LOVEX-605869 format. One record per residue: residue number from 1; residue in one letter; y, x, z of N, C-alpha, C in turn. Coordinates in steps of 0.1 Angstrom, whole numbers, plus 5000, padded with zeros to 4 digits. Atoms other than C-alpha are relative to their C-alpha. Last residue first. Layout:
N
<NUM, 'A', <Y, X, Z>, <Y, X, Z>, <Y, X, Z>>
...
***
This chain:
83
<83, 'E', <4992, 5007, 4990>, <9615, 1865, 6373>, <4994, 5005, 5013>>
<82, 'N', <4989, 4993, 4991>, <9605, 1886, 6348>, <5008, 4990, 5006>>
<81, 'I', <5005, 4981, 4998>, <9568, 1877, 6342>, <5014, 5005, 5002>>
<80, 'M', <5007, 5000, 4984>, <9575, 1837, 6343>, <4998, 5015, 5005>>
<79, 'E', <4991, 5002, 4991>, <9601, 1842, 6314>, <4994, 4997, 5018>>
<78, 'H', <4988, 4990, 4996>, <9580, 1856, 6294>, <5009, 4999, 5006>>
<77, 'A', <5006, 4991, 4989>, <9552, 1832, 6299>, <5008, 5011, 5006>>
<76, 'N', <5001, 5006, 4982>, <9578, 1805, 6293>, <4994, 5009, 5007>>
<75, 'E', <4984, 4997, 4995>, <9590, 1819, 6261>, <4996, 5001, 5014>>
<74, 'L', <4995, 4987, 4999>, <9553, 1826, 6246>, <5014, 5001, 5010>>
<73, 'R', <5009, 4993, 4992>, <9542, 1792, 6254>, <5004, 5013, 5001>>
<72, 'S', <4994, 5005, 4986>, <9575, 1775, 6238>, <4988, 5008, 5009>>
<71, 'Q', <4986, 4995, 4996>, <9564, 1800, 6205>, <5005, 4993, 5010>>
<70, 'L', <5005, 4988, 4997>, <9528, 1784, 6204>, <5015, 5008, 5006>>
<69, 'G', <5008, 5004, 4989>, <9542, 1749, 6206>, <4994, 5014, 5005>>
<68, 'K', <4991, 5004, 4986>, <9568, 1754, 6183>, <4993, 5000, 5011>>
<67, 'L', <4996, 4989, 5002>, <9542, 1772, 6158>, <5008, 4998, 5009>>
<66, 'T', <5010, 4990, 4998>, <9514, 1741, 6161>, <5012, 5014, 5007>>
<65, 'D', <5006, 5000, 4987>, <9541, 1716, 6160>, <4998, 5010, 5008>>
<64, 'L', <4985, 4996, 4989>, <9552, 1730, 6129>, <5001, 5000, 5013>>
<63, 'L', <4994, 4988, 5001>, <9517, 1730, 6114>, <5011, 5006, 5007>>
<62, 'K', <5009, 4994, 4991>, <9509, 1698, 6125>, <5005, 5014, 5000>>
<61, 'Q', <4997, 5000, 4983>, <9538, 1684, 6107>, <4993, 5007, 5012>>
<60, 'K', <4989, 4994, 4997>, <9527, 1698, 6076>, <5004, 5000, 5014>>
<59, 'N', <5010, 4985, 4998>, <9489, 1685, 6081>, <5015, 5012, 4999>>
<58, 'A', <5004, 4996, 4990>, <9507, 1651, 6084>, <4995, 5015, 5005>>
<57, 'T', <4989, 4997, 4997>, <9527, 1653, 6051>, <4997, 5004, 5016>>
<56, 'L', <4995, 4982, 5004>, <9497, 1667, 6033>, <5014, 4995, 5011>>
<55, 'R', <5008, 4987, 4993>, <9477, 1636, 6050>, <5008, 5014, 5000>>
<54, 'S', <4998, 5004, 4985>, <9507, 1606, 6039>, <4993, 5015, 5008>>
<53, 'V', <4986, 4995, 4991>, <9510, 1623, 6009>, <4997, 4997, 5014>>
<52, 'Q', <5002, 4989, 5001>, <9469, 1621, 5998>, <5013, 5007, 5004>>
<51, 'T', <5006, 4995, 4993>, <9467, 1586, 6013>, <5001, 5018, 4996>>
<50, 'A', <4997, 5002, 4985>, <9493, 1575, 5994>, <4993, 5005, 5014>>
<49, 'H', <4986, 4991, 4998>, <9481, 1589, 5963>, <5003, 4999, 5016>>
<48, 'Q', <5009, 4988, 4997>, <9446, 1573, 5971>, <5008, 5011, 5001>>
<47, 'T', <5006, 4993, 4986>, <9463, 1543, 5981>, <4996, 5012, 5000>>
<46, 'D', <5012, 4991, 5003>, <9483, 1533, 5950>, <4994, 5008, 5012>>
<45, 'Q', <5007, 5013, 5006>, <9501, 1502, 5963>, <4990, 5009, 4993>>
<44, 'W', <5014, 5001, 4992>, <9515, 1524, 5995>, <4992, 4991, 4991>>
<43, 'F', <5004, 4990, 4999>, <9546, 1536, 5971>, <4985, 5000, 5006>>
<42, 'G', <5010, 4999, 5007>, <9554, 1505, 5956>, <4993, 5012, 5005>>
<41, 'P', <5012, 5013, 5002>, <9590, 1507, 5969>, <4989, 5004, 4989>>
<40, 'K', <4994, 5010, 5009>, <9601, 1542, 5983>, <4990, 4986, 4993>>
<39, 'N', <4991, 5008, 4995>, <9595, 1555, 6018>, <5006, 4992, 4986>>
<38, 'M', <5006, 5012, 4993>, <9566, 1573, 6012>, <5009, 4989, 5003>>
<37, 'E', <5009, 5005, 5016>, <9588, 1595, 5983>, <4993, 4989, 5007>>
<36, 'A', <4992, 5017, 5010>, <9615, 1594, 6012>, <4991, 4998, 4985>>
<35, 'E', <4999, 5012, 4996>, <9584, 1612, 6035>, <5011, 4989, 4992>>
<34, 'L', <5008, 5011, 5000>, <9576, 1634, 6010>, <5000, 4986, 5008>>
<33, 'E', <5000, 5005, 5011>, <9613, 1649, 6005>, <4982, 4991, 5001>>
<32, 'L', <4994, 5010, 5004>, <9614, 1653, 6039>, <5002, 4991, 4987>>
<31, 'M', <5003, 5005, 4992>, <9583, 1674, 6046>, <5009, 4986, 4992>>
<30, 'E', <5013, 5002, 5010>, <9589, 1697, 6017>, <4996, 4986, 5006>>
<29, 'Q', <4996, 5010, 5012>, <9622, 1699, 6037>, <4990, 5000, 4992>>
<28, 'H', <4995, 5011, 4998>, <9602, 1711, 6068>, <5008, 4991, 4987>>
<27, 'I', <5013, 5015, 4997>, <9581, 1728, 6051>, <5005, 4993, 5008>>
<26, 'K', <5001, 5006, 5010>, <9613, 1751, 6035>, <4986, 4989, 5001>>
<25, 'D', <4989, 5011, 5006>, <9626, 1755, 6068>, <4996, 4994, 4988>>
<24, 'Q', <4998, 5014, 4988>, <9596, 1769, 6088>, <5010, 4988, 4988>>
<23, 'D', <4989, 5005, 5000>, <9586, 1792, 6058>, <5004, 4991, 5001>>
<22, 'F', <4997, 5012, 5004>, <9555, 1806, 6069>, <5013, 4995, 5001>>
<21, 'Q', <5008, 5009, 5013>, <9536, 1838, 6067>, <5009, 4988, 4997>>
<20, 'G', <4987, 4989, 5010>, <9567, 1854, 6091>, <4991, 4996, 4986>>
<19, 'T', <4986, 5013, 5004>, <9554, 1828, 6117>, <5002, 5005, 4988>>
<18, 'I', <5005, 5013, 5008>, <9520, 1849, 6116>, <5008, 4992, 4999>>
<17, 'Q', <5001, 4998, 5012>, <9539, 1881, 6121>, <4997, 4988, 4995>>
<16, 'G', <4985, 4998, 5011>, <9560, 1869, 6150>, <4992, 5002, 4980>>
<15, 'F', <4993, 5017, 4997>, <9531, 1857, 6170>, <5009, 5002, 4983>>
<14, 'R', <5010, 5009, 5013>, <9512, 1889, 6162>, <5008, 4987, 5003>>
<13, 'E', <5002, 4992, 5012>, <9544, 1907, 6181>, <4992, 4991, 4990>>
<12, 'Q', <4983, 5001, 5006>, <9548, 1882, 6208>, <4998, 5006, 4986>>
<11, 'L', <5004, 5012, 5005>, <9510, 1886, 6217>, <5014, 4995, 4991>>
<10, 'Q', <5008, 4997, 5011>, <9516, 1923, 6218>, <4996, 4989, 4993>>
<9, 'Q', <4998, 4996, 5012>, <9542, 1916, 6241>, <4995, 5006, 4986>>
<8, 'L', <4990, 5011, 5005>, <9524, 1896, 6264>, <5009, 5003, 4986>>
<7, 'H', <5013, 5007, 5009>, <9497, 1923, 6263>, <5012, 4988, 4993>>
<6, 'K', <5008, 4992, 5015>, <9521, 1951, 6273>, <4993, 4989, 4992>>
<5, 'R', <4990, 5001, 5008>, <9539, 1927, 6300>, <4997, 5005, 4990>>
<4, 'I', <4991, 5010, 5007>, <9510, 1922, 6313>, <5010, 4994, 4994>>
<3, 'E', <5008, 5004, 5011>, <9502, 1954, 6319>, <4998, 4989, 4989>>
<2, 'E', <4993, 4991, 5011>, <9536, 1962, 6333>, <4984, 4996, 4989>>
<1, 'M', <4989, 5009, 5011>, <9522, 1934, 6357>, <5004, 5009, 4989>>
***
């Protein structure tokens, strides 16, 4: 069991290094700005630009969701080991 705890701690440390590369608050703020742009009248008339902005927004959301999902899994694993 101790070996699993060590491995989990190493994963948590590596995940911390990875998440440290991203300013999640900034990414969220950028998403809000892009969503506001998408809600402007006439935005969808320029389909090429609209597609780019929509794709960028989706990619940012996917990144945030992935980071949150991984953090949740690490927390769940940590709780299971400590039970």
